[in-house]
C-alpha atoms as one frame of an Amber mdcrd trajectory, in Angstrom:
protein
  76.255 139.700  37.011  75.351 139.901  33.286  72.311 141.869  34.411  71.055
 138.928  36.508  70.505 139.221  40.256  72.212 136.221  41.813  71.460 135.321
  45.416  74.350 133.526  47.110  74.796 131.801  50.467  78.353 132.038  51.769
  79.842 130.089  54.643  83.384 129.476  55.890  86.770 130.679  54.646  89.580
 129.365  52.487  89.705 128.025  48.957  86.305 128.486  47.310  83.878 125.629
  46.758  80.977 126.553  44.495  77.953 124.413  45.323  75.193 124.229  42.689
  71.911 122.995  44.123  69.554 120.440  42.665  65.760 120.321  42.723  65.595
 122.952  45.469  67.967 125.629  46.818  70.006 124.908  49.915  68.489 126.172
  53.131  70.668 128.533  55.211  70.577 126.030  58.070  71.523 123.023  55.917
  73.793 120.759  57.952  76.146 120.228  55.021  77.069 123.928  54.969  78.271
 123.850  58.567  80.103 120.560  57.999  82.017 121.888  54.989  82.603 125.455
  56.200  85.646 124.649  58.410  87.451 123.371  55.315  86.598 125.883  52.571
  84.603 128.939  51.632  81.252 127.611  50.448  79.632 129.694  47.714  76.089
 128.418  47.116  74.011 130.412  44.599  70.281 129.976  44.055  69.481 129.399
  40.396  67.368 132.287  39.058  63.685 131.346  39.288  64.109 128.815  42.104
  62.887 129.501  45.619  62.319 133.225  45.858  65.142 134.218  43.500  64.133
 136.488  40.596  64.540 135.395  36.967  64.651 137.708  33.944  61.993 136.879
  31.367  64.596 136.095  28.706  66.663 133.851  30.990  65.223 130.395  30.432
  67.713 127.765  29.227  70.324 125.524  30.809  72.924 127.484  28.885  71.835
 130.749  30.464  72.672 129.107  33.796  75.938 127.636  32.507  77.147 131.015
  31.227  76.010 132.761  34.401  78.097 130.396  36.506  81.068 130.666  34.144
  80.902 134.402  34.891  80.767 133.639  38.607  83.821 131.367  38.422  85.791
 133.988  36.518  84.754 136.585  39.088  86.133 134.410  41.907  89.552 134.631
  40.220  90.948 131.468  41.810  92.495 128.653  39.776  91.679 125.999  42.370
  87.906 126.348  42.702  86.112 123.105  43.444  82.731 122.839  41.754  80.076
 120.612  43.344  76.812 119.916  41.527  73.824 118.202  43.108  71.254 116.524
  40.823  70.178 119.219  38.321  73.141 121.255  39.560  75.317 118.280  38.636
  74.212 118.661  35.034  75.216 122.326  35.152  78.550 121.456  36.770  79.341
 118.849  34.105  78.547 121.317  31.318  80.734 123.978  32.953  83.644 121.586
  33.486  83.471 120.334  29.896  83.242 123.863  28.484  86.014 125.485  30.503
  88.045 123.089  32.683  90.771 125.719  33.178  88.490 127.522  35.660  88.378
 124.547  38.029  90.680 122.724  40.375  88.347 119.797  41.112  84.832 118.607
  40.258  82.298 116.662  42.334  79.073 115.387  40.758  76.392 114.147  43.156
  73.453 112.086  41.826  73.731 114.202  38.692  71.348 114.258  35.752  72.282
 115.608  32.319  72.966 112.650  30.035  71.145 109.762  28.372  72.791 106.368
  28.848  70.121 103.895  27.650  68.130 103.515  24.433  65.307 105.920  23.657
  62.652 103.578  25.065  64.327 103.168  28.446  63.832 105.988  30.967  67.093
 106.812  32.725  65.668 109.617  34.857  62.371 109.427  36.731  59.805 111.867
  35.320  59.211 113.899  38.462  56.468 115.919  36.776  54.303 113.024  35.591
  54.826 110.590  38.451  52.583 110.578  41.525  54.110 112.818  44.225  54.076
 109.958  46.728  56.099 107.799  44.324  58.557 110.609  43.634  59.055 110.970
  47.374  59.479 107.218  47.854  62.139 107.090  45.158  63.929 110.208  46.376
  64.824 108.980  49.865  66.281 105.946  51.558  64.057 106.686  54.567  61.034
 108.527  53.187  59.246 108.459  56.547  61.999 110.576  58.047  62.885 112.837
  55.131  59.826 113.015  52.881  58.040 116.372  52.581  54.792 116.830  54.503
  52.945 119.265  52.267  50.168 119.759  54.830  52.702 120.997  57.380  54.452
 123.435  55.041  53.988 127.179  55.437  52.467 129.221  52.621  55.913 130.667
  51.947  57.430 127.193  51.636  54.621 126.052  49.325  55.243 129.034  47.046
  58.983 128.278  46.970  58.289 124.611  46.192  55.975 125.570  43.323  58.575
 127.987  41.935  61.229 125.257  42.110  59.069 122.970  39.974  58.197 125.739
  37.526  61.855 126.702  37.098  63.019 123.114  36.724  60.372 122.538  34.061
  61.383 125.722  32.247  65.070 124.846  32.139  64.959 121.068  31.783  61.690
 119.892  30.203  62.750 119.253  26.603  64.725 117.153  26.212  63.907 115.953
  29.680  66.755 116.539  32.140  69.580 115.950  29.687  71.619 117.278  26.792
  72.027 114.668  24.019  75.389 116.199  23.076  76.921 116.270  26.556  78.290
 112.667  26.638  80.510 113.466  23.644  82.142 116.385  25.474  82.622 114.937
  28.951  86.048 113.751  27.729  87.106 117.423  27.905  86.956 117.337  31.700
  90.601 117.224  32.751  90.372 118.020  36.461  90.197 115.415  39.247  86.572
 114.315  39.427  84.605 112.484  42.112  81.156 111.108  41.301  79.111 110.463
  44.470  75.811 108.591  44.511  73.199 107.605  47.056  72.939 103.831  46.981
  69.131 103.983  47.243  68.591 106.662  44.584  65.401 105.912  42.671  65.494
 109.113  40.599  68.744 108.224  38.814  70.152 104.825  39.703  73.718 104.027
  40.767  74.126 102.228  37.419  73.420 105.554  35.699  75.972 107.188  37.950
  78.618 104.615  37.063  77.933 105.168  33.352  78.276 108.932  33.901  81.570
 108.471  35.736  82.955 106.211  33.003  82.614 109.032  30.457  84.888 111.391
  32.445  88.613 110.646  32.170  90.025 109.449  35.483  86.790 110.007  37.442
  86.204 108.013  40.615  82.773 106.681  41.560  81.657 106.133  45.159  78.392
 105.180  46.827  76.998 106.694  50.012  75.078 104.097  51.988  71.553 104.622
  53.335  70.984 107.620  51.065  68.666 108.310  48.165  68.833 111.178  45.663
  69.912 113.714  48.303  72.901 112.280  50.206  73.934 115.802  51.202  70.746
 115.910  53.301  70.063 112.314  54.243  73.664 111.423  55.143  75.193 114.870
  55.555  78.108 113.737  57.731  79.132 110.878  55.443  78.735 113.142  52.422
  80.879 115.887  53.956  83.535 113.352  54.973  83.866 112.155  51.345  83.963
 115.711  50.027  86.549 116.936  52.539  88.813 113.939  51.891  88.671 114.699
  48.165  89.336 118.406  48.732  92.448 117.577  50.730  93.928 115.300  48.067
  96.721 116.949  46.045  95.803 117.803  42.473  97.390 115.785  39.716 100.405
 117.395  38.058  99.294 119.740  35.329  95.836 120.386  36.816
């Protein structure tokens, strides 16, 4: 696709749901895939450069990713695609929905980054590169003892994938850090039904940030997932899937 090798996990059947991952690609055995698969065809690409996915040397901006996924949506040729974006993938999903809402039926943003809501001196998004790893872990999870990464127990292959995730995230999202200053202006272009989901214990981007994000999208609904941090799709997979499925089953508004 556009000369870029795109690795995609597929699960289930029915109307397509494109799921854009966050700080790391979805694992094939992720519980959320099996929970959503009975209700839709899940199409979950790995962003080029993350995990073990290749990345062309000249493919290195958020907008390379946005245009790549616009191509993917057009290739699916379905006017009722639901786009779900997790964290960094939420930024991509918001950009895609603002640029070309006609390609979507519904939008779900989950603990998304991508905008600045406070003044320049107030950090809205935790600097995951310049914060101690233990603190990043603590702020990522509601129950860090259960869900935090044990680097000493990781295989060499997993360590390499983790390092590539950080390298790719830095490449795409370092400056300005994890946001597009122009995006808030254009979120008003999103005309499809939108659900903004947030872990109530998220210490990477707070629920207050999520509410501010939601308020910029016409008609968007905001909902918290209890006992979850920045990754409710992992930490509370069943509750997350229940919210998503209920939203998928709602009829679209007239004209969308």
